[in-house]
FIMAR-623232 format. One record per residue: x, y, z of N, C-alpha, C, CB in turn; residue in one letter. Coordinates in steps of 0.1 Angstrom, whole numbers. Glycine has a CB too. Layout:
<recs>
+-------+-------+-------+-------+-------+-------+-------+-------+-------+-------+-------+-------+------+
:   nc1 :   nc2 :   nc3 :  cac1 :  cac2 :  cac3 :   cc1 :   cc2 :   cc3 :  cbc1 :  cbc2 :  cbc3 : resn :
+-------+-------+-------+-------+-------+-------+-------+-------+-------+-------+-------+-------+------+
:     X :     Y :     Z :     X :     Y :     Z :     X :     Y :     Z :     X :     Y :     Z :    a :
...
+-------+-------+-------+-------+-------+-------+-------+-------+-------+-------+-------+-------+------+
</recs>
This chain:
<recs>
+-------+-------+-------+-------+-------+-------+-------+-------+-------+-------+-------+-------+------+
:   nc1 :   nc2 :   nc3 :  cac1 :  cac2 :  cac3 :   cc1 :   cc2 :   cc3 :  cbc1 :  cbc2 :  cbc3 : resn :
+-------+-------+-------+-------+-------+-------+-------+-------+-------+-------+-------+-------+------+
:  -203 :  -474 :   276 :  -198 :  -461 :   280 :  -186 :  -457 :   273 :  -196 :  -461 :   295 :    x :
:  -176 :  -466 :   271 :  -164 :  -462 :   264 :  -167 :  -458 :   250 :  -154 :  -474 :   264 :    x :
:  -176 :  -465 :   243 :  -179 :  -462 :   229 :  -186 :  -448 :   229 :  -189 :  -472 :   224 :    x :
:  -194 :  -445 :   239 :  -201 :  -432 :   239 :  -191 :  -421 :   241 :  -211 :  -432 :   251 :    x :
:  -181 :  -423 :   250 :  -171 :  -413 :   252 :  -163 :  -410 :   239 :  -161 :  -417 :   264 :    x :
:  -160 :  -421 :   232 :  -152 :  -420 :   220 :  -160 :  -412 :   210 :  -148 :  -433 :   214 :    x :
:  -173 :  -415 :   209 :  -182 :  -407 :   200 :  -183 :  -393 :   204 :  -196 :  -414 :   199 :    x :
:  -184 :  -390 :   217 :  -185 :  -376 :   222 :  -172 :  -368 :   218 :  -188 :  -376 :   237 :    x :
:  -160 :  -375 :   220 :  -148 :  -368 :   217 :  -147 :  -365 :   202 :  -136 :  -377 :   222 :    x :
:  -151 :  -375 :   194 :  -151 :  -373 :   180 :  -160 :  -361 :   176 :  -155 :  -386 :   172 :    x :
:  -172 :  -361 :   182 :  -181 :  -350 :   178 :  -176 :  -337 :   182 :  -195 :  -353 :   185 :    x :
:  -170 :  -336 :   194 :  -164 :  -323 :   198 :  -153 :  -318 :   189 :  -158 :  -324 :   213 :    x :
:  -144 :  -328 :   185 :  -134 :  -325 :   176 :  -139 :  -320 :   162 :  -124 :  -337 :   174 :    x :
:  -150 :  -327 :   157 :  -156 :  -324 :   145 :  -161 :  -309 :   145 :  -167 :  -334 :   141 :    x :
:  -168 :  -306 :   156 :  -174 :  -293 :   157 :  -163 :  -282 :   158 :  -183 :  -292 :   170 :    x :
:  -152 :  -286 :   164 :  -141 :  -276 :   165 :  -136 :  -273 :   151 :  -129 :  -282 :   174 :    x :
:  -134 :  -283 :   143 :  -129 :  -281 :   129 :  -139 :  -274 :   121 :  -126 :  -295 :   123 :    x :
:  -152 :  -276 :   123 :  -162 :  -268 :   116 :  -161 :  -253 :   120 :  -176 :  -273 :   120 :    x :
:  -159 :  -250 :   133 :  -157 :  -236 :   137 :  -145 :  -230 :   130 :  -156 :  -235 :   152 :    x :
:  -134 :  -237 :   130 :  -122 :  -232 :   123 :  -124 :  -230 :   108 :  -110 :  -242 :   125 :    x :
:  -130 :  -239 :   102 :  -133 :  -238 :    87 :  -142 :  -226 :    85 :  -140 :  -251 :    82 :    x :
:  -152 :  -224 :    93 :  -161 :  -213 :    91 :  -154 :  -199 :    93 :  -173 :  -214 :   101 :    x :
:  -145 :  -199 :   103 :  -138 :  -186 :   106 :  -129 :  -183 :    94 :  -130 :  -188 :   119 :    x :
:  -122 :  -193 :    89 :  -113 :  -191 :    77 :  -121 :  -187 :    65 :  -105 :  -204 :    74 :    x :
:  -133 :  -193 :    63 :  -141 :  -190 :    51 :  -146 :  -175 :    52 :  -153 :  -199 :    51 :    x :
:  -150 :  -171 :    64 :  -155 :  -158 :    66 :  -144 :  -148 :    64 :  -160 :  -156 :    81 :    x :
:  -132 :  -150 :    68 :  -121 :  -141 :    66 :  -118 :  -140 :    51 :  -108 :  -146 :    74 :    x :
:  -117 :  -151 :    44 :  -114 :  -151 :    30 :  -124 :  -144 :    22 :  -113 :  -166 :    25 :    x :
:  -137 :  -146 :    25 :  -148 :  -139 :    18 :  -148 :  -124 :    21 :  -161 :  -145 :    22 :    x :
:  -143 :  -120 :    33 :  -142 :  -106 :    36 :  -132 :  -100 :    27 :  -139 :  -104 :    51 :    x :
:  -120 :  -107 :    26 :  -109 :  -101 :    17 :  -114 :  -100 :     3 :   -97 :  -110 :    18 :    x :
:  -121 :  -110 :    -2 :  -126 :  -110 :   -16 :  -135 :   -98 :   -18 :  -133 :  -123 :   -19 :    x :
:  -144 :   -96 :    -8 :  -154 :   -85 :    -9 :  -146 :   -72 :   -10 :  -163 :   -85 :     3 :    x :
:  -136 :   -70 :    -1 :  -128 :   -58 :    -2 :  -122 :   -56 :   -15 :  -118 :   -57 :    10 :    x :
:  -116 :   -67 :   -20 :  -109 :   -66 :   -33 :  -118 :   -62 :   -44 :  -102 :   -79 :   -36 :    x :
:  -130 :   -69 :   -44 :  -140 :   -66 :   -55 :  -145 :   -51 :   -54 :  -152 :   -75 :   -54 :    x :
:  -147 :   -47 :   -42 :  -151 :   -33 :   -40 :  -141 :   -23 :   -46 :  -154 :   -30 :   -25 :    x :
:  -128 :   -25 :   -43 :  -118 :   -17 :   -48 :  -117 :   -18 :   -63 :  -105 :   -20 :   -42 :    x :
:  -118 :   -30 :   -68 :  -117 :   -33 :   -83 :  -128 :   -26 :   -90 :  -118 :   -48 :   -86 :    x :
:  -140 :   -25 :   -84 :  -151 :   -18 :   -91 :  -148 :    -3 :   -93 :  -164 :   -20 :   -83 :    x :
:  -141 :     3 :   -83 :  -138 :    17 :   -84 :  -128 :    19 :   -96 :  -132 :    22 :   -71 :    x :
:  -118 :    10 :   -97 :  -109 :    11 :  -108 :  -115 :    10 :  -121 :   -98 :     0 :  -107 :    x :
:  -125 :     2 :  -122 :  -132 :     0 :  -135 :  -140 :    12 :  -140 :  -141 :   -13 :  -135 :    x :
:  -142 :    21 :  -131 :  -150 :    33 :  -134 :  -142 :    45 :  -138 :  -159 :    36 :  -122 :    x :
:  -130 :    43 :  -143 :  -122 :    53 :  -148 :  -114 :    61 :  -137 :  -130 :    63 :  -155 :    x :
:  -113 :    55 :  -125 :  -106 :    61 :  -114 :   -92 :    55 :  -113 :  -114 :    59 :  -101 :    x :
:   -82 :    63 :  -116 :   -68 :    57 :  -117 :   -62 :    56 :  -103 :   -60 :    65 :  -126 :    x :
:   -56 :    45 :  -100 :   -48 :    43 :   -88 :   -33 :    42 :   -92 :   -52 :    29 :   -81 :    x :
:   -26 :    51 :   -85 :   -11 :    51 :   -87 :    -4 :    48 :   -74 :    -7 :    65 :   -93 :    x :
:     7 :    41 :   -76 :    16 :    39 :   -65 :    28 :    48 :   -67 :    20 :    24 :   -63 :    x :
:    33 :    54 :   -56 :    45 :    62 :   -57 :    55 :    58 :   -46 :    42 :    77 :   -56 :    x :
:    67 :    55 :   -49 :    76 :    49 :   -40 :    91 :    51 :   -44 :    73 :    34 :   -38 :    x :
:   100 :    51 :   -34 :   114 :    50 :   -37 :   119 :    37 :   -31 :   121 :    63 :   -30 :    x :
:   126 :    30 :   -39 :   131 :    16 :   -34 :   145 :    14 :   -39 :   121 :     5 :   -39 :    x :
:   153 :     6 :   -32 :   166 :     3 :   -36 :   165 :    -9 :   -46 :   176 :     0 :   -24 :    x :
:   177 :   -14 :   -50 :   177 :   -24 :   -60 :   170 :   -37 :   -56 :   192 :   -28 :   -63 :    x :
:   170 :   -39 :   -42 :   163 :   -51 :   -37 :   149 :   -48 :   -32 :   171 :   -57 :   -26 :    x :
:   144 :   -36 :   -36 :   130 :   -32 :   -32 :   129 :   -28 :   -17 :   121 :   -43 :   -35 :    x :
:   140 :   -26 :   -10 :   139 :   -21 :     4 :   134 :    -6 :     3 :   152 :   -22 :    11 :    x :
:   125 :    -3 :    12 :   120 :    11 :    12 :   122 :    18 :    26 :   106 :    11 :     8 :    x :
:   125 :    10 :    36 :   126 :    16 :    49 :   131 :     7 :    60 :   113 :    22 :    54 :    x :
:   134 :    13 :    71 :   138 :     5 :    83 :   134 :    12 :    96 :   154 :     1 :    83 :    x :
:   129 :     5 :   105 :   125 :    11 :   118 :   115 :    23 :   115 :   137 :    16 :   126 :    x :
:   106 :    21 :   105 :    96 :    31 :   102 :   102 :    44 :    97 :    87 :    33 :   114 :    x :
:   114 :    44 :    91 :   121 :    56 :    86 :   126 :    53 :    72 :   132 :    60 :    95 :    x :
:   127 :    63 :    64 :   133 :    62 :    51 :   148 :    58 :    51 :   131 :    74 :    42 :    x :
:   153 :    52 :    41 :   167 :    48 :    41 :   176 :    58 :    35 :   168 :    35 :    32 :    x :
:   171 :    70 :    31 :   180 :    80 :    24 :   173 :    93 :    25 :   183 :    76 :    10 :    x :
:   181 :   103 :    22 :   175 :   117 :    20 :   179 :   121 :     6 :   180 :   127 :    31 :    x :
:   169 :   122 :    -3 :   172 :   126 :   -17 :   163 :   138 :   -20 :   169 :   114 :   -27 :    x :
:   168 :   150 :   -19 :   160 :   162 :   -21 :   152 :   162 :   -34 :   168 :   174 :   -20 :    x :
:   158 :   157 :   -45 :   150 :   157 :   -58 :   139 :   147 :   -57 :   160 :   153 :   -69 :    x :
:   140 :   136 :   -50 :   129 :   127 :   -49 :   118 :   133 :   -41 :   134 :   114 :   -43 :    x :
:   121 :   140 :   -30 :   111 :   146 :   -22 :   103 :   157 :   -30 :   117 :   153 :    -9 :    x :
:   111 :   164 :   -38 :   104 :   174 :   -47 :    95 :   167 :   -57 :   115 :   183 :   -54 :    x :
:   100 :   156 :   -63 :    92 :   149 :   -73 :    79 :   143 :   -66 :   100 :   137 :   -79 :    x :
:    81 :   138 :   -54 :    69 :   133 :   -47 :    59 :   144 :   -45 :    74 :   127 :   -33 :    x :
:    63 :   155 :   -40 :    54 :   166 :   -37 :    47 :   171 :   -50 :    62 :   178 :   -31 :    x :
:    55 :   173 :   -61 :    49 :   178 :   -73 :    39 :   168 :   -79 :    60 :   182 :   -83 :    x :
:    42 :   156 :   -78 :    34 :   145 :   -85 :    21 :   143 :   -77 :    42 :   132 :   -86 :    x :
:    21 :   144 :   -64 :     9 :   140 :   -56 :     1 :   153 :   -53 :    14 :   133 :   -43 :    x :
:     6 :   165 :   -55 :     0 :   177 :   -51 :   -14 :   178 :   -57 :     8 :   189 :   -55 :    x :
:   -24 :   180 :   -49 :   -38 :   182 :   -53 :   -46 :   169 :   -54 :   -38 :   188 :   -66 :    x :
:   -40 :   158 :   -51 :   -46 :   145 :   -52 :   -48 :   138 :   -38 :   -39 :   135 :   -61 :    x :
:   -57 :   129 :   -36 :   -58 :   122 :   -24 :   -46 :   112 :   -23 :   -71 :   113 :   -23 :    x :
:   -40 :   111 :   -10 :   -30 :   102 :    -8 :   -34 :    92 :     3 :   -17 :   109 :    -3 :    x :
:   -32 :    79 :     1 :   -36 :    69 :    10 :   -23 :    62 :    16 :   -45 :    58 :     3 :    x :
:   -23 :    61 :    29 :   -12 :    55 :    36 :   -16 :    47 :    48 :    -2 :    65 :    40 :    x :
:    -8 :    38 :    53 :   -10 :    31 :    66 :    -7 :    40 :    78 :    -2 :    18 :    67 :    x :
:   -12 :    37 :    89 :   -10 :    45 :   101 :     4 :    47 :   104 :   -18 :    39 :   113 :    x :
:    12 :    36 :   104 :    26 :    37 :   107 :    34 :    46 :    98 :    33 :    23 :   107 :    x :
:    30 :    46 :    85 :    36 :    55 :    75 :    33 :    70 :    79 :    32 :    52 :    61 :    x :
:    20 :    72 :    82 :    17 :    86 :    86 :    24 :    90 :    99 :     2 :    87 :    89 :    x :
:    25 :    81 :   109 :    32 :    85 :   121 :    47 :    87 :   120 :    29 :    74 :   132 :    x :
:    53 :    81 :   109 :    67 :    84 :   107 :    69 :    98 :   103 :    72 :    74 :    96 :    x :
:    59 :   104 :    97 :    59 :   118 :    93 :    53 :   127 :   104 :    53 :   121 :    80 :    x :
:    42 :   122 :   109 :    34 :   128 :   121 :    29 :   142 :   117 :    43 :   128 :   133 :    x :
:    25 :   144 :   105 :    19 :   156 :   101 :    12 :   154 :    88 :    29 :   168 :   100 :    x :
:     1 :   162 :    85 :    -6 :   160 :    73 :     3 :   166 :    61 :   -19 :   168 :    73 :    x :
:     1 :   160 :    50 :     8 :   165 :    38 :    -1 :   176 :    32 :    10 :   154 :    27 :    x :
:     4 :   188 :    31 :    -4 :   200 :    26 :    -8 :   198 :    12 :     3 :   213 :    29 :    x :
:   -19 :   204 :     8 :   -23 :   204 :    -6 :   -29 :   190 :   -11 :   -12 :   208 :   -14 :    x :
:   -31 :   181 :    -2 :   -36 :   168 :    -6 :   -46 :   163 :     5 :   -24 :   158 :    -7 :    x :
:   -55 :   155 :     1 :   -64 :   148 :    10 :   -57 :   137 :    16 :   -78 :   144 :     3 :    x :
:   -55 :   137 :    29 :   -48 :   127 :    36 :   -57 :   116 :    41 :   -39 :   133 :    48 :    x :
:   -55 :   104 :    37 :   -64 :    93 :    42 :   -55 :    82 :    48 :   -72 :    87 :    30 :    x :
:   -58 :    79 :    60 :   -50 :    69 :    68 :   -58 :    56 :    70 :   -44 :    75 :    81 :    x :
:   -52 :    45 :    67 :   -58 :    32 :    70 :   -54 :    27 :    84 :   -55 :    22 :    59 :    x :
:   -64 :    25 :    92 :   -61 :    20 :   106 :   -73 :    12 :   111 :   -58 :    31 :   115 :    x :
:   -70 :     1 :   118 :   -81 :    -7 :   124 :   -84 :    -2 :   138 :   -76 :   -21 :   125 :    x :
:   -77 :     9 :   143 :   -80 :    15 :   156 :   -91 :    26 :   154 :   -67 :    21 :   162 :    x :
:  -103 :    23 :   158 :  -114 :    32 :   156 :  -112 :    45 :   164 :  -127 :    25 :   159 :    x :
:  -104 :    45 :   174 :  -102 :    56 :   182 :   -91 :    66 :   177 :   -99 :    52 :   196 :    x :
:   -84 :    61 :   167 :   -73 :    69 :   162 :   -78 :    81 :   154 :   -63 :    60 :   154 :    x :
:   -73 :    93 :   157 :   -77 :   105 :   149 :   -65 :   114 :   149 :   -89 :   112 :   156 :    x :
:   -66 :   123 :   138 :   -56 :   133 :   137 :   -62 :   144 :   129 :   -43 :   128 :   129 :    x :
:   -59 :   156 :   133 :   -66 :   168 :   126 :   -64 :   168 :   111 :   -60 :   181 :   133 :    x :
:   -74 :   170 :   104 :   -74 :   171 :    89 :   -71 :   158 :    82 :   -65 :   182 :    85 :    x :
:   -72 :   147 :    89 :   -69 :   134 :    83 :   -82 :   126 :    83 :   -58 :   127 :    91 :    x :
:   -85 :   120 :    72 :   -96 :   111 :    71 :   -91 :    97 :    73 :  -103 :   112 :    57 :    x :
:   -99 :    89 :    80 :   -95 :    75 :    84 :  -104 :    65 :    77 :   -95 :    73 :    99 :    x :
:   -98 :    53 :    74 :  -105 :    42 :    67 :  -101 :    29 :    74 :  -102 :    42 :    52 :    x :
:  -110 :    20 :    75 :  -107 :     7 :    81 :   -99 :    -2 :    72 :  -120 :     0 :    85 :    x :
:  -100 :    -1 :    59 :   -93 :    -9 :    50 :   -91 :    -2 :    37 :  -100 :   -23 :    47 :    x :
:   -84 :    -8 :    27 :   -80 :    -2 :    15 :   -92 :     2 :     7 :   -71 :   -11 :     7 :    x :
:  -102 :    -7 :     6 :  -114 :    -5 :    -2 :  -121 :     8 :     3 :  -124 :   -17 :    -1 :    x :
:  -123 :     9 :    16 :  -129 :    21 :    22 :  -121 :    34 :    19 :  -131 :    20 :    37 :    x :
:  -108 :    33 :    20 :   -99 :    44 :    17 :  -101 :    49 :     2 :   -84 :    41 :    20 :    x :
:  -101 :    39 :    -7 :  -103 :    42 :   -21 :  -117 :    49 :   -23 :  -102 :    30 :   -30 :    x :
:  -127 :    45 :   -16 :  -140 :    51 :   -18 :  -140 :    65 :   -13 :  -151 :    42 :   -10 :    x :
:  -133 :    68 :    -2 :  -132 :    81 :     4 :  -125 :    90 :    -7 :  -124 :    81 :    17 :    x :
:  -114 :    85 :   -13 :  -107 :    92 :   -23 :  -115 :    95 :   -35 :   -94 :    85 :   -27 :    x :
:  -123 :    86 :   -39 :  -132 :    88 :   -50 :  -142 :    99 :   -48 :  -140 :    75 :   -54 :    x :
:  -147 :   100 :   -36 :  -157 :   111 :   -33 :  -151 :   125 :   -34 :  -162 :   108 :   -19 :    x :
:  -138 :   126 :   -35 :  -132 :   139 :   -37 :  -133 :   144 :   -51 :  -117 :   139 :   -33 :    x :
:  -138 :   135 :   -60 :  -139 :   138 :   -74 :  -126 :   139 :   -81 :  -147 :   151 :   -76 :    x :
:  -115 :   135 :   -75 :  -102 :   135 :   -82 :  -103 :   123 :   -92 :   -91 :   133 :   -72 :    x :
:   -95 :   124 :  -102 :   -94 :   113 :  -112 :   -83 :   103 :  -109 :   -92 :   119 :  -126 :    x :
:   -75 :   106 :   -99 :   -64 :    98 :   -96 :   -61 :    99 :   -81 :   -51 :   102 :  -104 :    x :
:   -57 :    88 :   -75 :   -52 :    88 :   -61 :   -38 :    82 :   -61 :   -62 :    80 :   -52 :    x :
:   -31 :    84 :   -50 :   -18 :    79 :   -48 :   -17 :    71 :   -35 :    -8 :    90 :   -48 :    x :
:   -11 :    59 :   -37 :    -8 :    50 :   -25 :     7 :    54 :   -22 :   -10 :    35 :   -28 :    x :
:     9 :    57 :    -9 :    23 :    62 :    -6 :    29 :    53 :     5 :    22 :    76 :    -1 :    x :
:    24 :    42 :     9 :    30 :    33 :    18 :    21 :    29 :    30 :    42 :    40 :    24 :    x :
:    26 :    20 :    38 :    39 :    13 :    37 :    38 :     0 :    29 :    44 :    11 :    51 :    x :
:    47 :    -9 :    33 :    49 :   -21 :    25 :    36 :   -29 :    24 :    59 :   -29 :    31 :    x :
:    29 :   -31 :    35 :    17 :   -39 :    34 :     6 :   -33 :    26 :    11 :   -41 :    48 :    x :
:     5 :   -20 :    26 :    -5 :   -12 :    18 :    -1 :   -13 :     3 :    -7 :     2 :    23 :    x :
:    11 :   -12 :     0 :    16 :   -14 :   -13 :    12 :   -27 :   -19 :    31 :   -11 :   -14 :    x :
:    15 :   -38 :   -11 :    12 :   -51 :   -15 :    -3 :   -53 :   -18 :    16 :   -61 :    -4 :    x :
:   -12 :   -47 :   -10 :   -26 :   -48 :   -12 :   -30 :   -41 :   -25 :   -34 :   -43 :     0 :    x :
:   -24 :   -29 :   -27 :   -28 :   -20 :   -38 :   -22 :   -24 :   -51 :   -24 :    -6 :   -35 :    x :
:   -11 :   -31 :   -52 :    -4 :   -34 :   -64 :   -13 :   -41 :   -75 :     8 :   -43 :   -62 :    x :
:   -21 :   -51 :   -71 :   -30 :   -57 :   -81 :   -40 :   -48 :   -87 :   -37 :   -69 :   -75 :    x :
:   -43 :   -36 :   -80 :   -53 :   -27 :   -84 :   -47 :   -15 :   -92 :   -61 :   -22 :   -73 :    x :
:   -34 :   -14 :   -92 :   -28 :    -2 :   -97 :   -27 :    -1 :  -112 :   -13 :    -1 :   -91 :    x :
:   -29 :    11 :  -117 :   -27 :    14 :  -131 :   -13 :    20 :  -134 :   -38 :    24 :  -136 :    x :
:    -7 :    27 :  -125 :     5 :    34 :  -127 :    14 :    32 :  -115 :     2 :    49 :  -130 :    x :
:    27 :    31 :  -117 :    37 :    31 :  -106 :    47 :    42 :  -109 :    43 :    17 :  -104 :    x :
:    49 :    51 :  -100 :    60 :    61 :  -101 :    71 :    56 :   -91 :    55 :    76 :   -97 :    x :
:    81 :    50 :   -97 :    92 :    43 :   -89 :   105 :    51 :   -90 :    94 :    29 :   -93 :    x :
:   109 :    56 :   -78 :   123 :    61 :   -78 :   132 :    50 :   -74 :   124 :    73 :   -68 :    x :
:   140 :    45 :   -84 :   149 :    34 :   -82 :   162 :    39 :   -77 :   150 :    25 :   -95 :    x :
:   165 :    36 :   -65 :   178 :    41 :   -59 :   188 :    30 :   -61 :   176 :    44 :   -44 :    x :
:   199 :    33 :   -68 :   208 :    22 :   -73 :   218 :    19 :   -62 :   215 :    27 :   -86 :    x :
:   213 :    12 :   -52 :   222 :     7 :   -41 :   215 :    -4 :   -34 :   226 :    19 :   -31 :    x :
:   221 :   -11 :   -25 :   215 :   -21 :   -17 :   218 :   -18 :    -2 :   220 :   -35 :   -20 :    x :
:   207 :   -15 :     5 :   208 :   -12 :    19 :   200 :   -21 :    28 :   203 :     3 :    21 :    x :
:   203 :   -22 :    40 :   195 :   -30 :    50 :   181 :   -24 :    52 :   203 :   -32 :    63 :    x :
:   171 :   -32 :    51 :   158 :   -26 :    54 :   149 :   -37 :    60 :   151 :   -22 :    41 :    x :
:   138 :   -33 :    66 :   128 :   -42 :    71 :   114 :   -41 :    65 :   127 :   -40 :    87 :    x :
:   113 :   -31 :    55 :   101 :   -29 :    48 :   104 :   -29 :    33 :    94 :   -16 :    53 :    x :
:    96 :   -35 :    25 :    99 :   -37 :    11 :    87 :   -34 :     2 :   104 :   -51 :     9 :    x :
:    90 :   -29 :   -10 :    80 :   -28 :   -20 :    78 :   -41 :   -26 :    84 :   -17 :   -31 :    x :
:    66 :   -46 :   -29 :    63 :   -59 :   -35 :    70 :   -60 :   -49 :    48 :   -62 :   -36 :    x :
:    73 :   -73 :   -52 :    79 :   -75 :   -65 :    69 :   -74 :   -76 :    85 :   -90 :   -65 :    x :
:    73 :   -66 :   -86 :    64 :   -64 :   -98 :    66 :   -75 :  -108 :    67 :   -51 :  -104 :    x :
:    55 :   -80 :  -113 :    55 :   -89 :  -124 :    57 :   -81 :  -137 :    42 :   -99 :  -125 :    x :
:    69 :   -80 :  -142 :    72 :   -71 :  -153 :    65 :   -75 :  -166 :    86 :   -69 :  -155 :    x :
:    60 :   -87 :  -167 :    52 :   -91 :  -179 :    39 :   -84 :  -179 :    50 :  -106 :  -179 :    x :
:    35 :   -78 :  -168 :    22 :   -70 :  -167 :    24 :   -55 :  -168 :    15 :   -74 :  -154 :    x :
:    37 :   -51 :  -168 :    39 :   -37 :  -168 :    49 :   -33 :  -179 :    46 :   -33 :  -154 :    x :
:    47 :   -20 :  -183 :    56 :   -14 :  -193 :    63 :    -2 :  -188 :    48 :   -11 :  -206 :    x :
:    76 :    -2 :  -189 :    84 :    10 :  -185 :    81 :    21 :  -195 :    99 :     7 :  -183 :    x :
:    73 :    31 :  -191 :    69 :    41 :  -201 :    80 :    52 :  -202 :    56 :    48 :  -196 :    x :
:    87 :    55 :  -192 :    98 :    65 :  -193 :   107 :    63 :  -181 :    92 :    79 :  -193 :    x :
:   119 :    68 :  -182 :   129 :    67 :  -171 :   139 :    79 :  -173 :   137 :    54 :  -171 :    x :
:   142 :    85 :  -162 :   152 :    96 :  -162 :   163 :    92 :  -151 :   145 :   110 :  -158 :    x :
:   175 :    92 :  -156 :   186 :    87 :  -147 :   194 :    99 :  -142 :   195 :    78 :  -155 :    x :
:   198 :    98 :  -129 :   206 :   109 :  -123 :   218 :   103 :  -115 :   197 :   117 :  -114 :    x :
:   229 :   109 :  -116 :   241 :   105 :  -109 :   241 :   111 :   -95 :   253 :   108 :  -116 :    x :
:   248 :   104 :   -86 :   251 :   110 :   -72 :   258 :   123 :   -73 :   259 :   100 :   -64 :    x :
:   255 :   132 :   -64 :   261 :   145 :   -63 :   263 :   149 :   -48 :   253 :   156 :   -71 :    x :
:   266 :   162 :   -46 :   268 :   166 :   -32 :   256 :   165 :   -24 :   273 :   180 :   -32 :    x :
:   244 :   165 :   -30 :   231 :   164 :   -22 :   225 :   150 :   -22 :   222 :   174 :   -27 :    x :
:   230 :   141 :   -31 :   224 :   128 :   -33 :   235 :   118 :   -33 :   216 :   128 :   -47 :    x :
:   234 :   110 :   -22 :   245 :   100 :   -20 :   246 :    89 :   -31 :   244 :    94 :    -6 :    x :
:   234 :    86 :   -36 :   233 :    74 :   -45 :   228 :    79 :   -59 :   223 :    64 :   -40 :    x :
:   232 :    71 :   -69 :   226 :    72 :   -82 :   211 :    68 :   -81 :   233 :    64 :   -93 :    x :
:   202 :    74 :   -89 :   188 :    71 :   -89 :   182 :    74 :  -102 :   181 :    79 :   -77 :    x :
:   170 :    68 :  -104 :   162 :    69 :  -116 :   148 :    72 :  -113 :   164 :    57 :  -126 :    x :
:   142 :    81 :  -120 :   127 :    82 :  -119 :   121 :    74 :  -130 :   123 :    98 :  -120 :    x :
:   113 :    64 :  -126 :   107 :    54 :  -135 :    92 :    56 :  -135 :   112 :    40 :  -132 :    x :
:    86 :    56 :  -147 :    72 :    56 :  -148 :    67 :    44 :  -155 :    67 :    69 :  -156 :    x :
:    60 :    35 :  -147 :    55 :    22 :  -152 :    40 :    23 :  -154 :    58 :    11 :  -142 :    x :
:    35 :    18 :  -165 :    21 :    17 :  -168 :    17 :     2 :  -170 :    18 :    25 :  -181 :    x :
:     5 :    -1 :  -165 :     0 :   -15 :  -167 :    -3 :   -17 :  -181 :   -12 :   -17 :  -158 :    x :
:     1 :   -29 :  -186 :    -1 :   -32 :  -200 :   -16 :   -35 :  -203 :     7 :   -45 :  -204 :    x :
+-------+-------+-------+-------+-------+-------+-------+-------+-------+-------+-------+-------+------+
</recs>
């Protein structure tokens, strides 16, 4: 009886580990599937651009709010993204809480009940990219937040980075770029003035 109980305990433990392994495998394969789906879109001449303002340490926000108010950066963002699809996470959208005019707004959320007027929703990045592709635009913009940037960086062709030359406290960050994979195509530097507290640069990065 003792031997039987030991065998039964071992069998239960073994089955438990099999369940865990299967769950992990399923999750990983799902991520790979999403990544491949998005990658296929990139390979069809559809350009993915990231647009972001980040400080020297790549901080981009705190408490779901921007770290600064830079009117020229807001103007640059509007002019660059106008007419194109923009993809963002739900928290990023809710920090603005309104649609961005002149652009197809696509929000990534796992909440199937979440809706907002004139906003398209997607369950993940791959679905969001597919929705953007259906607009027949040749380029889309990823506009935040940190987690969405991290998922999109391996797929990106272009990064429009407003580098704010300061270090501030933040809880959301832009992912670190491997600069061996990127070329700084152009940069425009600006000094602080009465409307801009910090020095900043508009940087245009292209994948090598």
